[in-house]
C-alpha positions as CSV (number, residue, x, y, z in Angstrom):
1,X,121.3,-32.0,57.0
2,X,121.3,-31.4,60.7
3,X,124.1,-29.3,62.3
4,X,123.7,-30.3,65.3
5,X,126.2,-32.2,67.0
6,X,125.7,-36.2,66.9
7,X,124.2,-37.6,70.3
8,X,124.0,-41.8,70.8
9,X,122.1,-42.4,73.3
10,X,123.2,-45.7,74.0
11,X,121.2,-48.4,76.4
12,X,123.2,-51.0,78.4
13,X,120.3,-53.9,79.0
14,X,120.4,-57.2,80.6
15,X,117.4,-58.9,81.0
16,X,115.5,-55.2,81.0
17,X,112.5,-56.7,78.7
18,X,110.2,-55.1,81.0
19,X,111.9,-51.9,81.1
20,X,112.4,-51.6,77.6
21,X,108.6,-51.9,77.3
22,X,108.1,-49.2,79.4
23,X,110.4,-46.4,79.1
24,X,112.1,-46.9,75.5
25,X,109.0,-44.8,73.9
26,X,110.0,-41.7,76.1
27,X,113.3,-41.9,74.6
28,X,112.3,-42.7,71.0
29,X,110.3,-39.2,71.7
30,X,113.3,-37.0,72.7
31,X,113.0,-34.0,71.1
32,X,116.7,-33.5,69.2
33,X,117.2,-33.9,65.3
34,X,120.6,-35.1,65.5
35,X,120.2,-38.4,67.5
36,X,120.8,-42.4,67.4
37,X,119.1,-44.8,69.7
38,X,121.1,-48.3,70.5
39,X,120.4,-50.7,72.4
40,X,123.2,-52.6,73.5
41,X,122.5,-56.1,74.9
42,X,124.5,-57.6,77.4
43,X,124.4,-61.1,76.8
44,X,120.3,-61.2,78.1
45,X,118.5,-64.4,78.3
46,X,115.3,-62.8,78.4
47,X,113.4,-62.1,75.0
48,X,114.7,-58.7,74.9
49,X,116.5,-58.6,71.6
50,X,113.3,-60.0,70.0
51,X,111.2,-57.4,71.7
52,X,112.9,-54.5,69.8
53,X,113.6,-56.3,66.5
54,X,109.6,-56.6,66.4
55,X,108.8,-53.4,68.2
56,X,111.7,-50.9,67.3
57,X,113.2,-51.8,64.3
58,X,114.6,-48.3,64.2
59,X,116.4,-48.7,67.2
60,X,120.4,-50.2,66.7
61,X,121.1,-53.4,68.2
62,X,124.8,-54.2,69.5
63,X,125.0,-58.1,70.9
64,X,127.1,-58.7,73.1
65,X,127.4,-62.8,74.0
66,X,127.7,-62.9,77.4
67,X,127.0,-60.1,80.6
68,X,130.1,-58.0,80.6
69,X,129.0,-55.6,83.7
70,X,128.5,-52.1,83.1
71,X,131.8,-51.1,82.7
72,X,133.5,-53.4,79.9
73,X,129.5,-53.6,78.3
74,X,130.0,-49.7,77.9
75,X,133.5,-50.1,76.6
76,X,132.6,-53.0,74.1
77,X,129.8,-51.1,72.7
78,X,131.2,-47.5,72.7
79,X,134.1,-49.0,70.5
80,X,131.5,-49.4,67.6
81,X,129.7,-46.4,67.8
82,X,130.8,-43.4,65.9
83,X,129.0,-39.7,67.5
84,X,130.3,-36.7,69.0
85,X,128.8,-37.7,72.0
86,X,127.4,-40.6,74.2
87,X,124.3,-41.2,76.8
88,X,124.9,-43.8,78.7
89,X,121.4,-44.2,79.8
90,X,120.0,-46.5,82.3
91,X,117.3,-48.8,80.9
92,X,115.4,-47.9,83.8
93,X,114.8,-44.4,83.1
94,X,112.1,-42.1,81.5
95,X,113.5,-38.9,80.0
96,X,111.6,-36.2,79.4
97,X,110.2,-34.8,75.8
98,X,113.2,-31.7,76.3
99,X,116.4,-33.9,78.1
100,X,118.8,-33.9,75.7
101,X,119.1,-29.8,74.2
102,X,120.3,-28.3,77.6
103,X,122.7,-30.7,78.4
104,X,124.6,-30.6,74.8
105,X,124.0,-26.5,74.7
106,X,126.3,-26.4,78.1
107,X,128.7,-28.8,76.5
108,X,129.1,-27.3,73.5
109,X,129.6,-23.7,75.4
110,X,132.4,-25.1,77.3
111,X,134.6,-27.4,75.4
112,X,136.8,-28.3,78.8
113,X,133.0,-30.0,80.0
114,X,133.3,-33.8,79.1
115,X,130.9,-35.1,81.2
116,X,127.3,-33.9,82.2
117,X,124.4,-35.0,83.8
118,X,120.7,-34.1,83.6
119,X,118.5,-33.4,87.2
120,X,117.3,-36.9,88.2
121,X,114.1,-37.4,90.0
122,X,112.7,-40.8,91.4
123,X,110.3,-42.6,89.3
124,X,107.9,-43.2,91.9
125,X,108.5,-39.4,93.6
126,X,108.6,-37.3,90.9
127,X,108.8,-34.5,93.1
128,X,112.2,-36.6,95.0
129,X,115.6,-36.4,94.2
130,X,116.7,-40.4,93.3
131,X,119.5,-42.0,95.3
132,X,121.5,-42.1,91.8
133,X,121.3,-39.7,90.3
134,X,119.8,-36.3,92.1
135,X,121.3,-33.1,91.1
136,X,125.3,-34.0,90.8
137,X,127.7,-36.0,92.7
138,X,130.1,-34.5,95.3
139,X,132.5,-36.8,97.1
140,X,134.6,-36.4,100.5
141,X,137.9,-36.7,101.7
142,X,137.8,-40.5,102.2
143,X,136.2,-41.3,99.2
144,X,132.5,-40.9,100.5
145,X,129.8,-40.2,97.1
146,X,127.0,-37.9,97.7
147,X,124.9,-35.6,95.4
148,X,123.1,-32.1,95.6
149,X,119.6,-33.9,96.7
150,X,121.6,-36.9,98.4
151,X,123.1,-37.8,101.2
152,X,123.5,-41.5,102.2
153,X,119.9,-42.9,101.9
154,X,118.0,-39.5,102.8
155,X,116.8,-38.2,99.4
156,X,115.3,-34.7,99.3
157,X,112.1,-33.1,98.1
158,X,113.1,-31.5,95.0
159,X,111.6,-27.2,95.5
160,X,114.0,-25.9,92.9
161,X,117.1,-25.5,95.0
162,X,119.5,-26.9,93.1
163,X,118.3,-25.9,89.8
164,X,121.5,-24.1,88.8
165,X,123.7,-25.8,86.4
166,X,127.4,-25.9,88.3
167,X,130.3,-28.0,88.1
168,X,130.7,-30.8,90.1
169,X,132.8,-33.8,90.8
170,X,131.1,-37.3,89.2
171,X,127.9,-37.5,87.2
172,X,125.2,-40.4,87.4
173,X,125.8,-42.8,85.3
174,X,122.0,-43.1,85.5
175,X,121.8,-40.6,82.4
176,X,125.4,-39.6,81.6
177,X,126.4,-37.4,79.1
178,X,130.1,-37.6,77.2
179,X,132.2,-36.3,74.8
180,X,133.4,-39.1,73.0
181,X,136.9,-38.1,72.8
182,X,137.5,-37.1,75.9
183,X,136.2,-40.9,77.0
184,X,138.2,-42.2,74.9
185,X,141.1,-40.2,75.3
186,X,140.8,-40.8,79.2
187,X,140.9,-45.0,78.6
188,X,136.8,-45.7,79.1
189,X,135.6,-46.8,81.7
190,X,137.7,-49.3,84.2
191,X,136.3,-52.5,83.0
192,X,137.8,-54.7,86.5
193,X,135.4,-52.6,88.7
194,X,132.3,-54.7,86.6
195,X,129.5,-52.3,88.1
196,X,129.4,-49.7,90.6
197,X,131.5,-46.4,91.4
198,X,132.8,-46.9,87.7
199,X,131.2,-43.5,86.7
200,X,133.1,-41.7,89.8
201,X,136.1,-42.8,89.1
202,X,135.9,-41.7,85.1
203,X,134.8,-38.5,86.3
204,X,137.5,-38.4,88.4
205,X,140.3,-39.5,85.4
206,X,138.6,-36.6,83.6
207,X,139.2,-33.6,86.2
208,X,142.9,-35.0,86.3
209,X,143.2,-35.1,82.6
210,X,142.2,-31.3,82.7
211,X,138.4,-31.4,82.1
212,X,135.4,-30.8,84.2
213,X,132.2,-32.2,84.7
214,X,129.0,-30.7,85.2
215,X,124.9,-30.8,85.9
216,X,122.2,-29.3,84.2
217,X,119.8,-29.3,85.8
218,X,117.5,-28.1,83.5
219,X,117.3,-31.6,81.9
220,X,115.1,-33.7,84.0
221,X,114.8,-37.3,83.8
222,X,112.7,-39.7,86.2
223,X,115.4,-42.8,87.1
224,X,113.7,-46.1,89.0
225,X,116.7,-47.4,90.6
226,X,117.6,-50.5,91.5
227,X,116.6,-52.3,88.4
228,X,119.6,-54.5,88.5
229,X,120.8,-55.0,92.2
230,X,119.0,-54.0,95.2
231,X,120.6,-51.5,97.4
232,X,120.5,-54.2,100.1
233,X,122.1,-56.9,97.8
234,X,125.2,-58.3,99.3
235,X,126.8,-58.5,95.8
236,X,126.1,-54.6,95.3
237,X,127.9,-53.8,99.2
238,X,130.7,-56.2,97.7
239,X,131.3,-54.1,95.0
240,X,130.6,-50.5,95.8
241,X,133.6,-50.6,98.9
242,X,135.8,-52.7,96.9
243,X,135.7,-50.6,94.1
244,X,135.6,-47.3,96.3
245,X,139.1,-48.0,97.5
246,X,140.3,-48.7,94.3
247,X,139.2,-45.9,92.9
248,X,141.1,-43.7,96.3
249,X,144.3,-46.0,95.4
250,X,144.0,-45.2,91.5
251,X,143.4,-41.2,91.7
252,X,145.2,-40.1,94.7
253,X,149.1,-39.6,94.9
254,X,151.1,-41.7,97.5
255,X,150.9,-39.7,99.9
256,X,147.2,-39.2,100.1
257,X,147.0,-42.9,99.7
258,X,149.1,-43.2,102.9
259,X,147.1,-40.7,105.0
260,X,143.3,-41.7,103.9
261,X,142.6,-45.1,102.9
262,X,143.7,-46.4,106.3
263,X,141.0,-44.0,107.7
264,X,138.5,-45.4,104.9
265,X,139.3,-48.7,105.6
266,X,138.8,-48.2,109.6
267,X,135.7,-46.3,109.1
268,X,134.2,-49.2,106.5
269,X,134.9,-51.8,109.3
270,X,133.3,-49.3,111.5
271,X,130.1,-49.7,108.9
272,X,130.8,-53.9,109.0
273,X,130.3,-54.4,112.6
274,X,127.3,-52.0,113.0
275,X,125.7,-54.2,110.3
276,X,127.0,-57.0,112.2
277,X,125.5,-55.9,115.6
278,X,122.3,-55.1,114.0
279,X,122.1,-58.4,112.5
280,X,123.2,-57.9,109.0
281,X,125.4,-60.9,108.7
282,X,125.4,-60.4,105.1
283,X,126.3,-57.1,104.9
284,X,129.0,-57.5,107.5
285,X,130.8,-60.7,105.1
286,X,130.9,-58.3,101.7
287,X,132.5,-55.7,103.3
288,X,134.7,-58.2,104.7
289,X,135.3,-59.4,101.1
290,X,135.4,-56.2,99.7
291,X,138.9,-55.8,101.4
292,X,139.9,-59.4,100.8
293,X,139.7,-58.3,96.8
294,X,141.1,-54.8,97.2
295,X,144.3,-56.2,98.8
296,X,144.0,-58.8,95.8
297,X,143.7,-56.0,93.1
298,X,146.8,-54.4,94.8
299,X,148.9,-57.7,94.8
300,X,147.7,-59.0,91.3
301,X,145.5,-56.9,89.5
302,X,146.4,-53.9,89.0
303,X,147.1,-54.0,85.4
304,X,143.7,-54.7,85.0
305,X,142.5,-51.3,85.6
306,X,142.7,-48.0,84.0
307,X,144.7,-45.7,86.1
308,X,144.6,-41.6,85.4
309,X,147.1,-40.5,82.1
310,X,147.5,-37.4,83.5
311,X,147.8,-35.6,87.2
312,X,146.8,-32.0,86.6
313,X,146.5,-30.6,90.0
314,X,144.0,-27.7,89.4
315,X,141.4,-27.8,92.7
316,X,138.9,-30.5,92.3
317,X,135.3,-29.5,91.6
318,X,133.0,-31.1,94.0
319,X,135.6,-31.8,96.7
320,X,134.4,-31.6,99.9
321,X,137.5,-31.1,102.2
322,X,135.8,-32.6,105.6
323,X,134.0,-35.8,106.2
324,X,130.1,-36.7,105.5
325,X,130.4,-39.3,107.9
326,X,131.1,-36.8,111.0
327,X,128.4,-34.6,109.3
328,X,126.3,-37.2,108.9
329,X,126.3,-39.5,112.0
330,X,128.0,-36.7,114.4
331,X,126.2,-33.2,113.8
332,X,123.0,-35.0,112.1
333,X,123.0,-33.1,109.0
334,X,121.7,-34.9,106.3
335,X,120.6,-32.3,103.8
336,X,123.4,-30.9,100.9
337,X,122.8,-27.8,101.4
338,X,123.4,-27.6,105.1
339,X,126.7,-29.6,104.6
340,X,128.3,-27.4,101.7
341,X,127.8,-23.8,101.1
342,X,126.4,-24.9,97.6
343,X,123.7,-24.1,96.2
C-alpha cells in the first residue's frame, strides 16, 4: 500500500473532447504511485463523456448537468473527491512524466504551503513561457496580475532564469495543486466569478488565512491556452475586468479600497478608451459592462461571494508595491526581472 500522499488530478471539461484525446494520454502516464485521474464534465454537449468511457474506463467521471463555469464546476466536483491533494488541471495541458512528484515534495516539506504550480510553458512554443502560467504569479498594488516570465502580453523565452522554487502571490489555474483541507477551509473558489481570476482570489484568501503559495519550476507542463475563450473574446474581457475589481474589494481592507479602487477604475477607463480609439468597440463596451456589473455586485450580490475568513496581515508574498502599468507603458519594461529584483 502506498505511503505517498493521495493526489486527485481533476480535469474540468466542457466540450473539450479534442483536448482529452490529445492530452489525456500524458496525464495517464504521470509517474506518481498514489494518484487518481478524474474528469469532471461540465454539461458538455459533445461526445467527451462517451469518449472517456470508451477509451479510458479507468478514469473516474463526475457529471454536471449544466455548464457551471470554472469556479462552481470545480467546487461541485471537489466536494465529491476525498484526497490529500487536488490538482485542478485544464484539459488543454500536456504534462511531463514527473510533473507531480516535485510539487508534492515541496508542499509536504512546508505545512504552510496551500497552493503550488509547476512551470507552465507554451505548448506551441515549448521554449517560451505561457501567458496564463509562466513561473509563478505576482500582483501589483492596483490588482494587475503578472508573472515570472510574462508581463501583459510579453511572454519571455525560458532560459532557466526563473527556475528557482519560491513563494509567489498566486498559482496558475491551468495546473493548480492545492491541499484539500486548505481549499475547503477558505471556502474554495468564488462561484460568482464563474471563470477568470478565481485562482488569484483563492490564493489571496489563502495568504490572508496564513497559508503560502509557491511555484516549483522543477515540474513542467505545456499549456495550449485559450481553449474555452480566446483572449480577444469580449466575454473574457468582461469577466477579467469585473472579477478583478470584485477581488480587490473583497481582499483589501476598507482604507485600501478607498485609496486603490478609484485609481484602478480610472486605469480601466483609460484602457477602454484606448481600445475604442484603436477601433475595438467590443473591448470598450466589455469594460463598461464590467464596471456596471461590479457596482451591481456591490449593491446586490456580495452575499453570493466568499470573503476572506481571516485577515492576517503578514507581508503578502509576490506583491509588487509599485504599478506594473507605469513600468510597462511608461518605462517600457517588459520583463519580470527588469521590474522586480527577484529571480
